[in-house]
N, C-alpha and C positions, 0 to 999 in steps of 0.2 A: 636744812633749816642753819642758814649763817647770816646774820642779823646785826651788822657791826653798827657799834651805836658811838657815841659822842663820849662817854661814861667810858667803855673799853679802851678807846683810843686814849683818854686821859691815864688809866692805869697803865697802859703801854708807855706810855710817856714817863710816868712816876719810875717804873722798870729799868729804862734807859738810864734814869737819871742816878739811880741805886747803883747800878753795874759801872756807871762812869766814876761814881764816888768812891767804889771800890766796893761795894756792900754788894756783892753778886753772892748766891750760894746760899749757906746756910744762913749768913748775916743778913741779906735780902729778905730770906722766907720768914725771918722771927718778927719781922713788920708787921705791925698791925694789919689785918685784912681788908681793913672797911672800904679802903680806896679800891680794892679790886673788883673786876668785875668782867664777866665771860658771856657766852654765848646763853650755855646753858651750866646749871649746877645740877646734879643727883646727889641729894641731900639726904644722910641719915641711914643710908642703906648698910647691908654687912657685904663687906667687899670681899671676893675671893678672887685675889689678882691673877692666877693662871701660874705663879711662881711655884706653888703647891705650899706656899706657907699658910699658917692656920688663918681662916676667916678672923675678920675685924672689922669694927665699925669704922664709917668714915664718909668722906664727900669725894664726888669726885666732878672737876671740872672741865669744860669742853669748850675750846675756843677756835675758829679758823680750821675746824676739822680735824684738830688734834686735841688731846689729854692735856691739859694746861696744869693741872694739881691733883693732888690727891693727899687727903688727908682731912685734919678738922679745919674747915675753911670758915669757920667763924661767921663774920658779918658780912663776908662777900656778899657780891650780888652777881646777877645774872639775868637776861634778857627773858629766859625762861627757867624756873625750878623745878625740878619733878621731886615730891616728897616719897623718899623710899624707905619711910620707918615700916618695920617688917618685912622686907622686899630684899633679894640678894642682887649683887650687881658682879657681872662676870665680863670678864672679854668675851668677845664675839666668837663664835664658834666656828672651827677649821674644819672642813671635811676634807679629808686627804684623798677621799677615792670616792669620786661621782661621778654618774652617767646622767647628769642633767643637761648635757650638750648633746644634741643640738636642741633639744626640745626649750630648752631656755631663750631661743633665738625667736620661737612662735611669738607672736605679738599676744596671744592669750596667758602665755605664761612667763613674760619676761620679767614681770613682776617679782617672782620666785616666793608666793606665798606659802608653800607647803614648807621651804627652806627656811624661811625667816619665821615661820612660828615654831620650830625646833632650836631657834637660837643660833642658826647656822649665818654668818656674814661673808664666808670666802669658802668657796670650793676650788677642787683642783679637777681639770678636765682631762679627757683622752686618756684613763686607764686601761689597764689591761694590754696594753700594745695597739689598742684601738683608737678611731678617730682620724682628724684630717692632719695631713702633715703641710699644709700651707696657715701654720700658725698667724703669718701676718693677716691673713683673709679672716681667719678668725676673730684675732683680736677687732678688728675694725668693724665687724657685725656684732660684737660686744658694745662696743663704745658707741654706736650709732645704730639706733638711739638711745641706748644703754640698757642696763639689766638690774636688778634687784639686790646682788649680792655680787661680791667681787670674784673673780674666776683666773686662777694661773691655770699654766697648761702643762703638760708633758709632751716631748718629742713620742709618738707612740712606733715601739718598734713591729710590731705586726705590719703597721700600714707603711711603714718604711721598706720593708721587706716585699711585701707585696707590690710595691711601686716599682720595685727593679727585678725580682723574680716572679712575679703573679704567684701562683698556688703550686709552683714546682717543689716538690719534697727531696732538696739537695742541698749541697753546701753551696755557698756563694762562690764563686770565681775570685781572684785578686781584684779584677776591675770592677766587679759587681760589689764587693764588699767596698772600694773605694767611692762607688755610686752612693752606697748607703752612708758612708762616713760624712759624704757632703752632706746629706739631706739632714743628719742629726746636727753637724754643725752650723746649719742655717737655721734650725729650730733654737738650738743653745743661741747663736748670735742674735735672734730676735726676741733673747729672754725667758725660752722655756727653764722651768723648774727641774728639768733633769730627764730620764729616759724611763719609760714605761713598756712593760713587757707583758704580755699572754702566752709562756710557753704552754700551756696547756691546750691554749686552742689554734687553728690553722690561720694563718701559717706561721705563727712563730712556732710553734711544735714543730717545724721541718727544721730548725735553725738547731746547730749546734753551739754549744756553751761556749766556745771558740770566738764563735761571731759574736756573740753578745757581750764578751769580754772586750772587744776590739771596739765595740760601739758604745760601751761605757765609758773605755778610757776618754773617748771626745766630750762627753757630758761630765766625766770626773775634772778635765781640763778647764771648764767653766764653775767648778764649784756645784754641780747638778748631782741630786741623787737617782738612785736606778730604784724603783719600785717595781715590783714582779708578782704578777698572778703565776704562782709557781708552776711548774710542770706539771706535777701531780700532788693533789690534796689528798688522794687516797692510796690505793695501790694499783692505779690506770698502767703507769709506765714503770716510772722508778723508783715510785714509794713515795710517802710523805718526807721520812727523812732525807732520800737522797734530793729532793726537790729543794728540801732548806739547805742542805749544804749545797746545791748548786748556786744560792745565791751567796753564800759566803764565798764560794770559790769567784765567783765574778767580783766580788765588792775585794779579794785577796789579789785577784790578776790584774783590777784596774784602778785599784785606788778610791774607789767609789762609795758613799754610804749606800748599805744596801736596806730595801725595807721589803717585808714578808707581807704583802697586802692581803685584806680579809682573811687573815690567818685562822686556821680551822683544822680540825680531823674529820675529814667528810666519808660520812658510812661507818657502819658497825663493823667492817674489818679494821680500821683503824681507830676506833676509840680507844680513848686511853694512851694514845701515842703522845698526847700533849706533855707530858712530862719529858719525854724523851727530845722534843723539840724544845722546848724552854732549856734544858741542861745544855744543848748545843750550840742556842744562840749566847749562851752565858758563856761557853768556853769559846767561843769567837770573839766575844766581846772582852774577855779577859786577854786574849791574844795580841788586843790593840784595835781588832776591827770594828769599824761604826756599823752595827746592824740592829735593825730596829722593826717594828711591825705594827700592823693597824688591824682594828677588829671593828664587826659592827654586832651587835647584843643580841643576836637572833640564833634560834637552835634549825632555822632553814636558810639555805640558800636561794639565791636567784640566778637560773639559767635560761637554757632551751634545749627543746628535744636534741638538736645537733649537738649542743655542747655536752648533754649531759648522757647520752646514748651512742653517738655515732662514732666509729673507731675514726682518727685522724686520716689512716692511708686512704678512706673512701671519700673524703674531701680533695684528694691531691689531684693537679694536673692542671694544666693550661686557664681552663675555666672553670675548674673545679667540676668534678662529674659523677656527684653521688646519685642525681637522678637517673642518670644511664647506668649506674651499679645496682640500682634497684630495682631495674628492668632486664639486668642481665643475667641469665641462666647460670652462668658460672660463676657468678661473684656475690650474689643474693644470698646463698646459705652462707657463705663466710660472714657477710655482714648481718644477718638476723643472728647468727649464732654469737658475733661479738657484743652486738646489742644487748641480749638476752645477758650475759654476763657483767655489763655495765649497769645493766638495771637491778642487778644483783647488788653489785656494789654501792647502788644508792639505797638499798632496802626494801626495794620491791614498787610496783607500779602504784599502791596507794599511798605513797610518800611523795606521790610527784602530782602538784595542782597546776593545771594550765593558768594561764594567765590572760590571755587573750582571746579573742573571736566567741563563737555561739557556744564555747565549753569552759567560758572562763570561771573559775572558782571551784570546778570539777575535778576529782583527781583521772589523771589515766587509766586506771581500774574502772572507775565509774562507767567513762565512755567506752572502754573496750567491754563492760559488761552490756551495756545498752547495745552495742552491735553484734554480740554474742561471737566475737573473735578474740584473739590472745592480744597482750597489752604491746608486743612490737609489732603486728600487724595494724594494730591500731596507731600506734606512731609513725609508722612509713605513710600509713592513709592521710593522717594529719600533716605530714609535709607536705605532700601531693597537693593536699587542699589547699595550705597556706601557699603554695606556690601559683594556686589558681584563684587567690583572692579571698577564699572562703573560710578562713580560719587562721588562730593563733598557733604558734609553739613556743611561747614563753613558758618557764615552769618555774614554779615555787617546791624547792627541794628539801623537805625535812630529813635532814640527816648529820645533825651534830647533836652532843649531848651534855647538859649543864656540867658534868665536871669539868670537861676539857674548856669549855666556855669559860667557866671563873677563872681556873687555872692560868690561860692565856691573861684575860683581863685584869688580874692583880699584878702583872708584871711591870717594872717603873720605866720598862721600854716600850710599853704598848699605847699606840696612838687610838682615836677612835676615829670610824668614818660609817658612810651610809651603806657605800655599794648600791645606793637608791638612784633610781629615775625621776623625772619630773613629769606629772600626767596631769591630762585636763581633769577636773574634778567628775567622777563617774564613768570615765572611760575605761575599759579593761578591767583586770583584775590583778593589778600588780603585787608585788612585795610589799607591805606595809613599811618596809625600812626606808623607803623615800620619804615617809610623812612622819617618823617617829623614832629613828635610832638614836638620836641624843638624848631626848627626855628619857626615852626607855631604860638605857646607861644608868641614867641618874634616878629614877624611882625605884626602876628593880632592884638593880645590883648596887646602890649605894642606900637608899632610904628604906628597901624592905629586906635586902638580904646581907647588907654590909660586907658584899667581897672587895670592896673599895671605898675609901673613903671621900668626901665631896671634894677636898682639897687636890688630891691625887687625880679623882676622875675630871674634874675643869683643867687641870695640868694637861692630862692628856688629850685635851679637846682646843688647847688655845696654845701655852708657851711651848709645850713640848714640839707639835708639827711647826711651829714657827721657827724654831730653832734647828729642826732637822731640814726641812726645806730652805731655810735662808730668807724666810720670808720678813723683810725687813720693819720693824715699828708696828708689829700687829702681836696679837695672842697676850698681851698682858695689860694691866690696869697701872700704868707709870707715867710720868709727865715727858710729853714728847711724843708719845705714841699714837699711831692713828686712833680715831674715836670709832671703832667698833666695839659697840659695848651694849651690852644685854641686861636688863632688868626683870628680874624673875620673880613672881611668888611661888616660892619652890614646895609652897603646900600645894598648890594646885597644877605645879609642872610636872606634866604626864603626854604620853603616847595615848591616842585615840583610835589609831588605825589596828585592826586587827586582822587576822589572815582570811576571816570570812565578810570583813568591810573594812577594804583597807583604805579608804581615801579620808579618813578621819583627820583632821587637821590637829596637829599637837595643842595644848594649852598651857596657859600660864607665863607667857611671855609679856610683860606688860607694857615694855618700850626696848626697842630694837633701834641702834643706830649704826648705820652704814657709812663709814667715812666721814664721821658728822651729823650725817643727816637723818631725820627720824623716819623710818620705813614702818614701825610699827609704834603707835602714842594712843596710850591707855587703852590696849590691848584690841586697837584696831588698826589694820594695813593703811598706809598713807598712800600707797601704789607708787612711791618715789623710785626714780631708777637711778641710785646713788652709787651702785656698784662699778667698779674699775678693772679693767683687763690688766691685773697685776703683771709686771715682769721680775725678773730675777735680775740681781744688780751684781755687778762683777766687784 
């Protein structure tokens, strides 16, 4: 919504004259505002500007896709005025860990309505070390014909490794490491914001720490960030504390900013270890290392049968040999035994809810009971059925506790993410975080439970991630910033998606502007495709 007018051009001419007369800055701002005119004014709202400062009453003027003025704008005029009395005005939310790509490129999902309804205006794609290594192609597909939110991208370590080594569970040779460096360098040259890894998943799990340090050095040379789904969030391998220490070691060894993404203590065996994790991160920060984390506000994670239960050795090999190993009488017993151990880590089959296929919304234990076989035999059968196109293997895994969630959330270095996917309405049985993570943090953990303040929660969703990842001109309500702005009825702002009914859109966003264009207007989607493929600037 960019409506140039003669009135606005006259105001710009006046501003030019004031600067020429030496009346810039505070002197120019002190002039009467009657002559000022803008594309849009949000008037009389409660501003929470992203900085962490206390909320205050004020107006926000938007012109040419940027915030032009913030404060008491007096008699200033605009082509469009939004009366925000009784409403809150925030910077658009930045989702630091999103799985909305590549679904966002589907025609029926490009408008990104479930994201906009949460207040999200910017996402980061290719997390967990997964996604495309062809970032130029990804940006081109975002730009033409456009998407509803801004998209920044990571270079995904797992995909880089797979492009060079396939699924081989071994160290890279010097030549292979050089090839991986080249891929990372190409991605960073193209504007990636950093390197993501999924050291819990294959093939990332086959990489030694030293390999990641070397690739992180490349990203660090561009001012990039290292975001990691850490090697272990429970006690699968090196343990939760060992995995956090690995992020710290990678940061120390490469000079890169390190982010423990979707931080959690996963499963009853490690509940309560959040206190040790917080202490270790604080120690690293006191050492001078730039260590941060992000979190989604749910007690359940999202993964797959393979991710939750299958040991990584069973996935290794040129093409990945899981299905051969399932049928091999020499290897199947070991596979089954280790899957039982992993199921115990997750708290049992009644904590694993299937997301797709004919069993979506039911637990693994429910399906096992129906079939009259045990949970692991059921899981293996579902993997085979999915291979034949007859089922889904995604899981919603109920494995965190409230004490750990709250302790992590209260930290000043904690950002907010969804870890959510973008789904066609009514399709499958996804984790509700893709529809409600951001309003849930505010409704449940700010307004209802008081775990953190509104100002700190908004900071964790806006200015903090903008600063950590180096997103120029976003995440704040201040003159000159890009006009990613939301206007929210805080009394109504809430998530409606539930585990048993996960497709509900969030409520309470009355207006959303993406790059100065209205994406939500008076509570209704405009279906504008105003998002940009944003790039890291040097």
